N, C-alpha and C positions, 0 to 999 in steps of 0.2 A: 418247599419253596412255592414264594406269591405266583400268579400267574399274569404278571404285570401286563404281558404283550396281550393279553386276552381283555384285559380292562381297557386297553388303549385301541385293541379292535371295535371292542362296543362302543366307546365314546366316538372313533372313526365312523363307523358306520351310522351312527345316530345323526351325526353333524352332516354327513352327505346326504342323509334322506331328507332331514330337515330343511337344510339350503335348497334341494331341488323341490321340496313340497311349496315352498315360498317362492319359487319361480315357475311352477307348474300353470300352463302346459308349454311352457318358451323352452326352446332348446337353448341350453348355457354352455360356457366352458367353466367346468370345475378345478380350482387351483389347489394342491396340496397345501400350498401356503395361506390358502382361505381358510383351511380347516385347522391345522396344528401350528401352535407357537415354536419358532426354533426348528423347522422343518430343515432346511438350509442342507449344503454340501460342505465336504470338506475341501482343504486346499487345492486338490486338483479337479475339484467340481462332482465329484460323484456323490450323490445324494447320501446322507447319512441313514441310520437302522431307524430311525423313527419316521424320516422321511420316506424311504422306502416300505414300510408295515402301512401308513397312511394309504400311500398309490395303490398297494397291493389290497386292501380292502376294498378299496373301489373298484378295481378289477374283479375281485372276489363277490362283491354285489350285481355287477354285469354279469360274471358267470352261472350266477345263482338266478339270474331273472328277474332282480328287484330294477335295477336302473338299464337303460340303452344308451350307447354312447357310439359316434362316429369314427373317431381318431383319438390317439393320444398325441399329448405334446410332450415329446421325449417323456421323463417319468416325472414329469411337473403337473401334470394336468389330463383332465378328460375332456373332449373337445366336442361339442354338441350334443349335450347328455340331457337326460330328461328322467324321469320316472318311469316304470311299467304300470300299466292297467293294475296288476298285483299290488303294487306298492302303493299307487295313489289311492285303492280302496282301503288298503289296510290304515293308511293315514289318516283316513276322512271319515271312516267309520266308526261309530260310538264305542269303546271299549269299557270294561270296569277295572277300575284302580281301587288300590287300598284308601286313596282320599275321596272316591266318589262311587262308592260299590253299585249304587242305584241306578248310576248314571243322570242323576237330579240334582240340579241347583236351584232350589225352590223359590230365593232371592233374587234371581239372576231372568233377565228378559230371556225368552226363548233362544233366540239367536246366539246369544253368549253360549248360554248351557249347553247348546250342541256343539258348538265350538270347542268350549271346555271339556267336554265328554269324549273326544276325538284323542286317538291315538297319537297324532301329529302334536297336539296342546300336552299329551303325557310326555313325550319326549323332549319338546320343549323346555319343560317343566324340570326333568330329570337333568339335563345338559347346563340350565342355569343353578341347580341345584350344585351340580359338581362334586357331588359325592359319586365313587367309583361304583360302589352298591347300588344305588338309585339308577343308574346309566345303566349299569348291568342288567337288572329285574326290567328295565323298560325296552333292553333291546332284545332279551330272551321272550319275552311278552309279544314284541313285534312278530320274531322269527317263528314264534311257535302257533301264532293266531292262523 
């Protein structure tokens, strides 16, 4: 049986981390609807399984010390959320990827090469690729470094 819920978890985590990295160090409100399509609720206003899973992934990131937040907005968002130092450093520092094993881009200016060598860049590329295996590898690399 395929572990689709784990693939969704990896995607939700990477989207959360990248979105917070893009707004760092500002405190922001992070809505489930900004991270996933068709999050929605049922006819009674109860979040569907996918919505709940995304929200729970954000809470998991907080409980594991990857993000901090001040409050929840129902099961729709985290308020005043920001990356922790641990996550910021993991996303900012150079990483080795299959595309860039030596962390060198010889034909690029140093500032661009430095940005493209970071875990944040690798996570963005994985999300843009939209392949579940690429996303899983990026998430596992983030969590194990």
